[in-house]
C-alpha positions as CSV (number, residue, x, y, z in Angstrom):
1,M,-18.2,1.0,-2.3
2,T,-16.6,-2.3,-2.3
3,F,-13.0,-2.0,-1.2
4,G,-10.7,-3.9,-2.6
5,R,-12.5,-3.6,-6.1
6,T,-11.9,0.0,-5.7
7,L,-8.6,0.3,-4.6
8,L,-7.2,-1.9,-7.2
9,A,-9.4,0.3,-10.3
10,Q,-7.7,3.2,-8.7
11,E,-4.2,1.1,-8.9
12,K,-4.5,0.3,-12.5
13,K,-6.1,3.5,-13.2
14,Q,-2.8,4.6,-12.8
15,E,-0.4,1.7,-13.5
16,K,0.3,3.7,-17.4
17,G,1.1,6.6,-15.5
18,A,2.7,5.1,-12.8
19,D,5.2,3.7,-14.8
20,D,6.3,6.1,-16.8
21,D,6.1,8.1,-13.2
22,L,10.4,7.7,-12.1
23,A,10.1,10.1,-9.6
24,S,7.6,8.1,-7.4
25,A,9.9,5.6,-7.5
26,R,13.0,7.7,-6.7
27,A,11.3,8.4,-3.6
28,A,12.6,5.9,-1.6
29,K,16.4,6.6,-0.3
30,V,18.2,4.2,1.8
31,P,17.2,5.4,5.5
32,N,19.9,5.5,8.3
33,V,19.9,2.3,10.2
34,S,22.2,-0.7,11.5
35,K,23.2,-3.1,10.1
36,A,22.1,-6.3,9.9
37,K,24.2,-9.0,12.3
38,K,24.3,-11.7,9.4
39,P,23.8,-10.1,5.6
40,L,21.0,-12.3,3.6
41,K,20.4,-13.4,0.3
42,V,17.2,-11.7,-0.5
43,L,15.2,-12.0,-4.0
44,L,12.5,-9.4,-4.9
45,L,10.2,-10.7,-7.5
46,G,9.2,-6.9,-9.0
47,G,11.0,-3.9,-6.9
48,T,10.8,-1.4,-8.6
49,G,7.2,-0.1,-8.4
50,F,6.1,1.6,-5.3
51,I,6.2,0.0,-2.5
52,G,9.5,-2.3,-3.7
53,P,12.2,0.6,-3.9
54,H,11.2,1.1,0.0
55,I,12.0,-2.8,0.0
56,V,15.2,-2.9,-1.4
57,A,16.3,0.6,0.1
58,H,15.6,-1.0,3.8
59,S,17.6,-3.9,2.3
60,I,20.3,-2.3,1.4
61,A,20.7,-0.3,4.5
62,R,20.7,-3.9,6.7
63,G,23.5,-4.9,4.8
64,H,21.7,-7.7,3.0
65,A,22.1,-8.6,-0.8
66,V,19.4,-8.0,-2.8
67,T,18.6,-10.0,-6.4
68,L,15.4,-8.1,-8.5
69,F,13.8,-10.4,-11.1
70,N,10.8,-8.8,-13.2
71,R,10.4,-7.9,-16.9
72,G,12.5,-5.3,-16.8
73,K,9.7,-2.6,-18.5
74,T,9.2,-0.4,-14.8
75,H,12.0,1.6,-14.1
76,P,15.0,-0.6,-15.0
77,E,17.6,2.1,-14.6
78,L,16.9,1.8,-10.7
79,F,19.6,0.1,-8.8
80,P,22.1,0.0,-11.2
81,D,24.2,-1.5,-8.9
82,L,22.0,-4.6,-8.0
83,E,21.7,-7.7,-9.6
84,K,18.9,-8.1,-12.0
85,L,17.0,-11.0,-13.6
86,R,14.7,-11.0,-16.6
87,G,12.0,-12.8,-17.4
88,D,8.2,-13.1,-16.3
89,R,6.1,-14.2,-13.5
90,D,3.5,-16.3,-15.9
91,G,6.0,-18.6,-17.1
92,K,9.4,-17.1,-18.1
93,L,11.0,-18.1,-14.9
94,D,14.7,-19.6,-16.5
95,A,16.8,-17.3,-14.6
96,L,15.3,-18.5,-11.3
97,K,16.0,-21.8,-11.9
98,G,19.7,-23.1,-9.5
99,R,19.7,-20.3,-7.0
100,K,19.5,-20.1,-4.0
101,W,18.3,-17.2,-1.7
102,D,17.8,-16.9,2.4
103,A,14.0,-15.4,1.1
104,V,12.0,-13.7,-1.6
105,V,9.8,-11.0,-1.2
106,D,6.9,-11.1,-4.0
107,T,5.4,-7.9,-4.5
108,S,3.2,-8.4,-7.8
109,G,1.3,-12.1,-7.3
110,Y,-2.2,-11.4,-8.0
111,V,-2.9,-14.7,-9.9
112,P,-2.6,-18.2,-8.0
113,R,-1.6,-19.7,-10.8
114,I,1.2,-17.8,-11.8
115,V,2.4,-17.4,-8.3
116,K,2.2,-21.2,-7.9
117,M,4.8,-21.5,-10.8
118,S,7.3,-19.5,-8.7
119,A,6.5,-20.6,-5.3
120,D,6.9,-24.4,-6.8
121,L,10.3,-23.6,-8.3
122,L,11.9,-21.2,-5.3
123,A,10.8,-24.1,-2.5
124,P,13.7,-26.1,-2.8
125,E,16.0,-23.1,-2.9
126,V,14.6,-20.5,-1.2
127,K,14.4,-20.4,3.0
128,Q,11.2,-18.0,3.5
129,Y,8.5,-16.8,1.1
130,V,6.9,-13.2,2.1
131,F,3.8,-13.2,0.4
132,I,2.7,-9.4,0.0
133,S,-1.2,-9.7,0.1
134,S,-3.9,-7.3,1.5
135,I,-6.3,-6.5,3.9
136,S,-8.9,-6.2,0.8
137,V,-8.8,-10.5,1.7
138,Y,-11.7,-9.5,4.3
139,P,-14.9,-9.2,3.1
140,D,-16.6,-6.1,2.4
141,D,-18.6,-6.1,5.2
142,V,-16.1,-6.9,7.2
143,K,-16.4,-5.8,10.7
144,P,-14.4,-3.9,12.8
145,G,-11.2,-5.3,14.8
146,A,-10.6,-7.8,11.9
147,N,-8.0,-9.8,12.9
148,E,-5.8,-12.6,11.2
149,E,-8.3,-15.4,11.8
150,T,-10.8,-13.3,10.6
151,P,-12.6,-15.8,7.5
152,V,-11.4,-14.3,3.9
153,Q,-13.4,-13.6,0.6
154,E,-14.0,-16.9,-1.1
155,L,-14.0,-17.1,-5.1
156,K,-16.8,-16.8,-6.3
157,E,-16.1,-18.1,-10.0
158,P,-13.5,-20.8,-9.6
159,G,-11.3,-20.4,-12.0
160,S,-11.4,-17.2,-12.7
161,E,-8.4,-14.7,-13.3
162,E,-10.1,-11.6,-14.1
163,V,-8.0,-9.6,-10.8
164,R,-10.8,-6.6,-11.3
165,K,-13.5,-8.0,-10.3
166,H,-12.6,-10.6,-7.8
167,Y,-9.3,-8.8,-6.3
168,G,-9.3,-9.9,-2.6
169,A,-10.4,-13.8,-3.3
170,L,-7.7,-14.4,-5.8
171,K,-5.4,-12.3,-3.1
172,A,-7.1,-15.0,-0.4
173,L,-5.6,-17.9,-2.7
174,C,-2.5,-16.8,-3.5
175,E,-2.0,-16.8,0.0
176,K,-3.3,-20.2,0.5
177,T,-0.9,-21.0,-2.9
178,V,2.5,-19.7,-0.6
179,E,1.8,-21.9,2.2
180,Q,1.1,-25.0,0.4
181,S,3.9,-24.5,-2.1
182,M,6.4,-23.9,1.4
183,P,4.6,-25.3,4.0
184,G,5.7,-23.2,7.4
185,R,8.1,-21.3,5.1
186,A,5.6,-18.4,4.1
187,T,5.2,-14.7,5.4
188,T,2.0,-13.4,4.4
189,I,1.7,-9.6,5.2
190,R,-1.6,-8.2,4.6
191,P,-1.2,-3.9,4.2
192,G,-4.2,-1.4,4.0
193,L,-3.6,1.6,2.3
194,I,0.3,1.8,1.9
195,V,1.1,5.3,2.0
196,G,4.3,8.2,1.5
197,P,6.5,9.4,0.0
198,G,6.4,7.9,-4.0
199,D,3.1,7.1,-4.0
200,P,2.1,7.3,-7.5
201,T,-2.2,6.5,-6.9
202,D,-2.0,9.9,-4.8
203,R,-4.5,8.3,-2.6
204,Y,-3.0,9.8,0.9
205,T,-1.6,12.6,-1.0
206,Y,-4.7,14.4,-1.9
207,W,-5.0,15.0,1.5
208,P,-2.0,17.2,2.6
209,V,-1.4,18.2,-0.8
210,R,-5.1,19.8,-0.5
211,I,-4.6,21.5,2.7
212,D,-1.7,23.2,1.6
213,R,-3.5,24.7,-1.5
214,G,-5.1,26.5,1.2
215,G,-8.5,28.1,1.0
216,E,-11.7,25.8,2.7
217,A,-11.6,22.7,2.2
218,L,-14.8,19.5,1.9
219,A,-13.8,17.5,5.0
220,P,-16.2,14.1,5.2
221,G,-17.9,12.7,8.0
222,T,-17.5,14.1,11.4
223,G,-13.6,14.4,12.2
224,D,-13.8,11.1,14.1
225,D,-14.5,8.7,12.0
226,P,-11.0,6.0,12.3
227,V,-8.8,6.1,9.2
228,Q,-5.7,3.6,8.5
229,Y,-2.8,3.3,6.5
230,V,0.9,2.2,6.5
231,D,3.7,4.2,5.6
232,A,5.3,2.4,3.0
233,R,9.1,3.3,5.2
234,D,7.2,1.8,7.9
235,L,5.9,-1.4,5.8
236,A,8.8,-2.3,4.2
237,A,11.0,-1.5,7.6
238,F,8.6,-4.8,8.8
239,V,9.1,-6.8,5.7
240,V,12.8,-6.7,6.3
241,N,12.2,-7.6,9.6
242,V,10.7,-10.4,9.1
243,I,12.8,-11.7,7.1
244,E,15.8,-11.2,9.5
245,N,13.8,-13.4,12.3
246,G,12.6,-15.9,9.9
247,T,8.9,-14.7,11.2
248,M,6.5,-17.1,9.5
249,G,2.6,-17.1,9.3
250,V,0.0,-14.1,8.7
251,Y,0.0,-10.5,9.5
252,N,-2.4,-8.0,9.4
253,A,0.0,-4.7,8.6
254,T,-1.8,-1.4,8.8
255,G,-1.9,1.1,11.3
256,P,-1.1,3.6,13.1
257,E,-1.1,0.8,16.7
258,K,-3.8,3.4,18.0
259,Q,-7.1,4.6,16.7
260,L,-6.6,7.9,14.6
261,P,-9.4,9.7,13.6
262,M,-9.9,11.7,10.3
263,K,-9.5,15.2,12.2
264,T,-6.3,14.1,13.5
265,M,-5.1,13.2,10.1
266,L,-5.6,16.2,8.8
267,E,-4.6,18.2,11.6
268,S,-1.4,16.7,10.8
269,S,-1.5,17.9,7.2
270,R,-2.4,21.1,8.3
271,K,1.2,21.3,10.3
272,A,3.1,20.7,7.4
273,S,1.4,23.2,5.7
274,A,3.0,26.6,5.9
275,S,-0.7,28.2,4.8
276,P,-3.0,25.5,5.6
277,A,-7.1,25.1,4.3
278,T,-9.5,25.7,6.8
279,L,-12.0,22.2,7.3
280,T,-15.2,22.5,6.7
281,W,-16.8,18.9,7.8
282,V,-19.7,17.8,5.6
283,P,-22.0,14.7,7.1
284,E,-21.7,11.5,5.2
285,P,-25.3,11.1,4.6
286,F,-25.4,14.7,2.8
287,L,-21.9,13.5,0.9
288,E,-24.6,10.7,-0.2
289,E,-27.0,12.7,-1.5
290,H,-24.6,14.4,-3.7
291,K,-23.0,11.9,-4.7
292,V,-19.2,12.1,-3.2
293,S,-18.5,8.6,-2.0
294,A,-15.8,7.7,0.5
295,W,-12.3,6.2,-0.3
296,E,-12.8,7.4,-4.5
297,D,-13.6,10.8,-3.9
298,M,-12.6,11.3,0.0
299,P,-9.6,9.1,0.1
300,V,-8.5,7.5,3.3
301,W,-11.9,8.0,5.1
302,T,-13.9,4.7,4.6
303,G,-17.5,6.1,5.5
304,K,-20.0,3.8,6.6
305,E,-17.2,0.4,5.9
306,A,-15.3,1.2,9.0
307,G,-14.7,-1.6,9.2
308,F,-11.3,-1.6,7.2
309,S,-10.2,1.3,9.1
310,Q,-10.3,-1.0,12.2
311,I,-8.2,-3.5,11.1
312,D,-7.0,-5.3,14.3
313,C,-2.8,-5.2,13.8
314,K,-1.5,-6.3,17.4
315,K,-0.1,-9.7,15.7
316,A,2.5,-7.6,13.7
317,I,2.9,-5.0,16.2
318,G,3.9,-7.5,18.7
319,K,6.6,-9.0,15.6
320,G,8.2,-6.1,15.2
321,L,5.7,-3.9,13.2
322,K,6.4,0.1,13.8
323,F,4.6,3.4,12.8
324,R,5.9,6.6,12.7
325,S,4.5,9.8,13.6
326,A,0.9,11.1,11.4
327,D,3.3,14.3,11.5
328,E,5.9,12.7,10.2
329,T,4.3,10.7,7.6
330,A,2.5,14.2,6.5
331,R,5.6,16.3,6.3
332,D,7.6,14.0,4.2
333,T,4.5,13.2,1.5
334,L,4.4,17.2,1.2
335,A,8.0,17.8,0.8
336,W,8.2,14.9,-1.9
337,W,5.1,16.1,-3.7
338,K,7.0,19.8,-4.4
339,T,9.9,18.1,-5.8
340,L,8.0,16.4,-8.6
341,P,8.0,18.1,-12.3
342,E,4.9,20.5,-13.2
343,E,2.9,18.7,-15.4
344,R,3.4,15.8,-12.9
345,R,1.7,18.1,-9.9
346,A,-0.7,19.5,-12.3
347,K,-3.2,17.2,-11.7
348,V,-3.8,15.0,-8.4
349,R,-4.5,11.8,-9.5
350,A,-7.3,11.0,-6.4
351,G,-9.8,12.8,-4.8
352,L,-12.8,15.5,-5.5
353,S,-11.7,18.3,-8.3
354,P,-11.9,21.5,-7.3
355,D,-14.1,22.7,-8.7
356,R,-16.5,19.9,-7.6
357,E,-15.2,20.6,-4.1
358,K,-16.3,23.7,-4.4
359,E,-19.7,22.7,-6.0
360,V,-20.3,20.4,-3.3
361,L,-19.2,22.9,-0.4
362,A,-22.0,25.4,-2.4
363,A,-24.5,23.0,-1.9
364,W,-23.9,22.2,1.7
365,K,-23.5,26.3,2.8
366,A,-27.3,26.5,0.9
367,K,-28.5,23.9,3.0
368,K,-27.4,25.4,6.4
369,A,-28.8,28.7,5.5
């Protein structure tokens, strides 16, 4: 598994379906939080995918004025009361000229050349540029405990804009581009796996849905393997927090605060279900032998590449990143899933198919017999 490329491949694999999945985007609810002391003007580049609506919802709840800039192709009906500017990240930025905002949040930057266009244009008019990056900037063999000082990937083919091939390295260059355009006024946030209500990829959602289906579920590894993710609502709250406090710098944003074993995460899914499945733990070597991969076939779980499940996020926690409980994320994700149309729920977009799961479980039982 190469974490960055696999992460992007799953996102792109579902891109067309996600664009049509309005129910996912509408999962972002305005939270019950107090108003900020000072209302701010916030610009979102994008804002209508998965994490964007959560950032918008939290910003609105805190009393900020939000403007969206995008092509108007993905869920244009969202947020009818907000100001919407139309254009394209790749050179069609006229709608942004001559405008001022307190902060811009870039949720859709993948290519340094394109990110530079918006950063350079907005630099004289915006106080802070918040760039949503990824822990995929770290090398695939990253060791446990990686922090913001850990070296990031370098682009092996200078000038390449092949995002699928160089996802992590291009994200790292985007980070540098923003800092160069707005030195001392850039905030880079590196999330891990973003989960929760509205996730169109089903990477985390696979588990509460599978366990709620009942029967015997295949669980990977030993149960003690660490996992990490961040609830989209917690990430959104952190983004708004760094804007309100003018927090600059680079921050890993994944969690939870304390190490979360795979068995604890799955137990949260069991608690969320009225008729939970029983778990059969299957060792990693056997799964490898039967072509069952970490992350792709067994979402969230990283197996031997445990570095990506043990990222150090203490710096972000010190600046206000907070995590809801694993139980709450599982419960809310399953509840959201059950509100989706039947055709959307007919096939989970990540993880093993039911038939493949039965096949591997049967092989495991035969081996032990």
